[in-house]
KOLMI-295479 format. One record per residue (C-alpha): x, y, z. Coordinates in steps of 0.25 Angstrom, whole numbers, plus 2048, in hexadecimal, padded with zeros to 3 digits. Last residue first. Layout:
BEGIN
<site><x>X</x><y>Y</y><z>Z</z></site>
...
END
This chain:
BEGIN
<site><x>D03</x><y>835</y><z>E5D</z></site>
<site><x>CFE</x><y>842</y><z>E63</z></site>
<site><x>CFF</x><y>83D</y><z>E72</z></site>
<site><x>D0E</x><y>83A</y><z>E70</z></site>
<site><x>D13</x><y>82C</y><z>E74</z></site>
<site><x>D15</x><y>827</y><z>E66</z></site>
<site><x>D1C</x><y>834</y><z>E62</z></site>
<site><x>D25</x><y>834</y><z>E6F</z></site>
<site><x>D29</x><y>826</y><z>E6B</z></site>
<site><x>D2C</x><y>82B</y><z>E5D</z></site>
<site><x>D35</x><y>836</y><z>E63</z></site>
<site><x>D3D</x><y>82B</y><z>E6C</z></site>
<site><x>D3F</x><y>823</y><z>E5F</z></site>
<site><x>D43</x><y>830</y><z>E58</z></site>
<site><x>D4D</x><y>833</y><z>E63</z></site>
<site><x>D54</x><y>825</y><z>E62</z></site>
<site><x>D54</x><y>826</y><z>E52</z></site>
<site><x>D5A</x><y>834</y><z>E52</z></site>
<site><x>D4F</x><y>83E</y><z>E4D</z></site>
<site><x>D4D</x><y>843</y><z>E3F</z></site>
<site><x>D41</x><y>83A</y><z>E3C</z></site>
<site><x>D3A</x><y>840</y><z>E48</z></site>
<site><x>D3B</x><y>84D</y><z>E41</z></site>
<site><x>D30</x><y>848</y><z>E38</z></site>
<site><x>D32</x><y>844</y><z>E29</z></site>
<site><x>D29</x><y>843</y><z>E1E</z></site>
<site><x>D32</x><y>84B</y><z>E14</z></site>
<site><x>D29</x><y>857</y><z>E15</z></site>
<site><x>D2A</x><y>856</y><z>E25</z></site>
<site><x>D39</x><y>856</y><z>E24</z></site>
<site><x>D38</x><y>863</y><z>E1D</z></site>
<site><x>D31</x><y>869</y><z>E29</z></site>
<site><x>D3C</x><y>864</y><z>E32</z></site>
<site><x>D47</x><y>869</y><z>E2A</z></site>
<site><x>D41</x><y>876</y><z>E28</z></site>
<site><x>D3E</x><y>877</y><z>E36</z></site>
<site><x>D4C</x><y>874</y><z>E3B</z></site>
<site><x>D53</x><y>87E</y><z>E32</z></site>
<site><x>D49</x><y>888</y><z>E37</z></site>
<site><x>D4C</x><y>885</y><z>E45</z></site>
<site><x>D5B</x><y>886</y><z>E44</z></site>
<site><x>D60</x><y>88A</y><z>E36</z></site>
<site><x>D5A</x><y>890</y><z>E2A</z></site>
<site><x>D55</x><y>88F</y><z>E1C</z></site>
<site><x>D48</x><y>891</y><z>E14</z></site>
<site><x>D49</x><y>892</y><z>E05</z></site>
<site><x>D3C</x><y>895</y><z>DFE</z></site>
<site><x>D3B</x><y>894</y><z>DEE</z></site>
<site><x>D2E</x><y>89A</y><z>DE8</z></site>
<site><x>D23</x><y>891</y><z>DE4</z></site>
<site><x>D19</x><y>89C</y><z>DE8</z></site>
<site><x>D14</x><y>894</y><z>DF4</z></site>
<site><x>D23</x><y>893</y><z>DF9</z></site>
<site><x>D2E</x><y>889</y><z>DF4</z></site>
<site><x>D39</x><y>881</y><z>DFA</z></site>
<site><x>D47</x><y>881</y><z>E00</z></site>
<site><x>D49</x><y>87D</y><z>E0E</z></site>
<site><x>D57</x><y>880</y><z>E15</z></site>
<site><x>D5C</x><y>87A</y><z>E21</z></site>
<site><x>D67</x><y>87D</y><z>E2C</z></site>
<site><x>D6A</x><y>876</y><z>E39</z></site>
<site><x>D66</x><y>868</y><z>E34</z></site>
<site><x>D5D</x><y>860</y><z>E3C</z></site>
<site><x>D5D</x><y>853</y><z>E45</z></site>
<site><x>D51</x><y>852</y><z>E4D</z></site>
<site><x>D51</x><y>855</y><z>E5C</z></site>
<site><x>D44</x><y>851</y><z>E63</z></site>
<site><x>D37</x><y>858</y><z>E67</z></site>
<site><x>D2A</x><y>851</y><z>E67</z></site>
<site><x>D1C</x><y>857</y><z>E6B</z></site>
<site><x>D16</x><y>857</y><z>E5E</z></site>
<site><x>D1B</x><y>84E</y><z>E53</z></site>
<site><x>D14</x><y>854</y><z>E47</z></site>
<site><x>D17</x><y>862</y><z>E4C</z></site>
<site><x>D26</x><y>85E</y><z>E4D</z></site>
<site><x>D31</x><y>860</y><z>E57</z></site>
<site><x>D40</x><y>863</y><z>E56</z></site>
<site><x>D4C</x><y>865</y><z>E5E</z></site>
<site><x>D58</x><y>865</y><z>E55</z></site>
<site><x>D63</x><y>85A</y><z>E55</z></site>
<site><x>D6E</x><y>85F</y><z>E4A</z></site>
<site><x>D6F</x><y>85C</y><z>E3C</z></site>
<site><x>D7D</x><y>861</y><z>E36</z></site>
<site><x>D7C</x><y>86D</y><z>E2D</z></site>
<site><x>D73</x><y>870</y><z>E21</z></site>
<site><x>D65</x><y>86D</y><z>E1C</z></site>
<site><x>D5E</x><y>86E</y><z>E0F</z></site>
<site><x>D4F</x><y>86C</y><z>E0D</z></site>
<site><x>D46</x><y>86C</y><z>E01</z></site>
<site><x>D38</x><y>872</y><z>E03</z></site>
<site><x>D2C</x><y>870</y><z>DFA</z></site>
<site><x>D24</x><y>87B</y><z>E00</z></site>
<site><x>D29</x><y>884</y><z>E0B</z></site>
<site><x>D23</x><y>88C</y><z>E16</z></site>
<site><x>D25</x><y>898</y><z>E1F</z></site>
<site><x>D23</x><y>89E</y><z>E2D</z></site>
<site><x>D2F</x><y>8A6</y><z>E33</z></site>
<site><x>D2D</x><y>8A9</y><z>E42</z></site>
<site><x>D3A</x><y>8A2</y><z>E46</z></site>
<site><x>D36</x><y>895</y><z>E3F</z></site>
<site><x>D28</x><y>892</y><z>E39</z></site>
<site><x>D29</x><y>888</y><z>E2E</z></site>
<site><x>D1F</x><y>883</y><z>E23</z></site>
<site><x>D20</x><y>876</y><z>E1B</z></site>
<site><x>D1D</x><y>871</y><z>E0D</z></site>
<site><x>D20</x><y>864</y><z>E05</z></site>
<site><x>D12</x><y>85F</y><z>E04</z></site>
<site><x>D0C</x><y>853</y><z>E0C</z></site>
<site><x>D01</x><y>85B</y><z>E13</z></site>
<site><x>CFC</x><y>856</y><z>E21</z></site>
<site><x>D00</x><y>863</y><z>E29</z></site>
<site><x>D0D</x><y>85D</y><z>E2E</z></site>
<site><x>D0F</x><y>858</y><z>E1F</z></site>
<site><x>D10</x><y>867</y><z>E1B</z></site>
<site><x>D1B</x><y>86A</y><z>E24</z></site>
<site><x>D1A</x><y>873</y><z>E30</z></site>
<site><x>D25</x><y>87B</y><z>E36</z></site>
<site><x>D2A</x><y>882</y><z>E43</z></site>
<site><x>D1E</x><y>882</y><z>E4B</z></site>
<site><x>D1D</x><y>886</y><z>E59</z></site>
<site><x>D11</x><y>890</y><z>E57</z></site>
<site><x>D08</x><y>88D</y><z>E4B</z></site>
<site><x>D0E</x><y>894</y><z>E3F</z></site>
<site><x>D12</x><y>887</y><z>E39</z></site>
<site><x>D03</x><y>883</y><z>E36</z></site>
<site><x>CFF</x><y>890</y><z>E2F</z></site>
<site><x>D0C</x><y>88F</y><z>E26</z></site>
<site><x>D09</x><y>881</y><z>E23</z></site>
<site><x>CFA</x><y>884</y><z>E21</z></site>
<site><x>CFD</x><y>88F</y><z>E17</z></site>
<site><x>D07</x><y>887</y><z>E10</z></site>
<site><x>CFD</x><y>87C</y><z>E0E</z></site>
<site><x>CF3</x><y>886</y><z>E09</z></site>
<site><x>CFC</x><y>88B</y><z>DFF</z></site>
<site><x>D00</x><y>87D</y><z>DFB</z></site>
<site><x>CF1</x><y>87A</y><z>DF9</z></site>
<site><x>CEF</x><y>886</y><z>DF1</z></site>
<site><x>CFA</x><y>882</y><z>DE7</z></site>
<site><x>D09</x><y>881</y><z>DE7</z></site>
<site><x>D0A</x><y>875</y><z>DDD</z></site>
<site><x>D14</x><y>86B</y><z>DDF</z></site>
<site><x>D16</x><y>86A</y><z>DEE</z></site>
<site><x>D20</x><y>85E</y><z>DF1</z></site>
<site><x>D1A</x><y>852</y><z>DF8</z></site>
<site><x>D1D</x><y>84F</y><z>E07</z></site>
<site><x>D25</x><y>843</y><z>E0B</z></site>
<site><x>D1B</x><y>83B</y><z>E14</z></site>
<site><x>D1E</x><y>839</y><z>E23</z></site>
<site><x>D16</x><y>845</y><z>E29</z></site>
<site><x>D0A</x><y>842</y><z>E1F</z></site>
<site><x>D09</x><y>834</y><z>E26</z></site>
<site><x>D04</x><y>83A</y><z>E33</z></site>
<site><x>D0B</x><y>832</y><z>E3E</z></site>
<site><x>D12</x><y>83E</y><z>E44</z></site>
<site><x>D07</x><y>84A</y><z>E44</z></site>
<site><x>D01</x><y>852</y><z>E3A</z></site>
<site><x>D00</x><y>861</y><z>E3E</z></site>
<site><x>CF2</x><y>868</y><z>E3D</z></site>
<site><x>CF1</x><y>873</y><z>E33</z></site>
<site><x>CF2</x><y>882</y><z>E37</z></site>
<site><x>CE9</x><y>888</y><z>E2C</z></site>
<site><x>CE6</x><y>88F</y><z>E1F</z></site>
END
């Protein structure tokens, strides 16, 4: 399929809770192909369906050379949240410390309807949480302390892409 353009902060699809995938049809197969193609671009750790304009519960990840995807994920986290340097393709040029758990597990299904479990620490845990947030209509900016979030929103307003 194709590398799809990334939707930017301000697009309503990024603030909407995504719909569960009921039927794994040709459209969902195409969506997964586009997600995997889009996340394979250099410097990308994850792309969620809302970021390419699709309000369905699916995301791809690209961490430590491993590219994958998950449909209809659920998220489990463990440990005490710590500030973790983070950016987002939908908020280009910004980088702030978001509160993230050190371990995460996502359980969902693949294109055959078979269960997928992805779990890990570090960057993988961060990517799983970040992409899951997108499916819940959240951006990493929502995880920032109030004073830092205010600064980040000022940076968004002053950016050349907003």
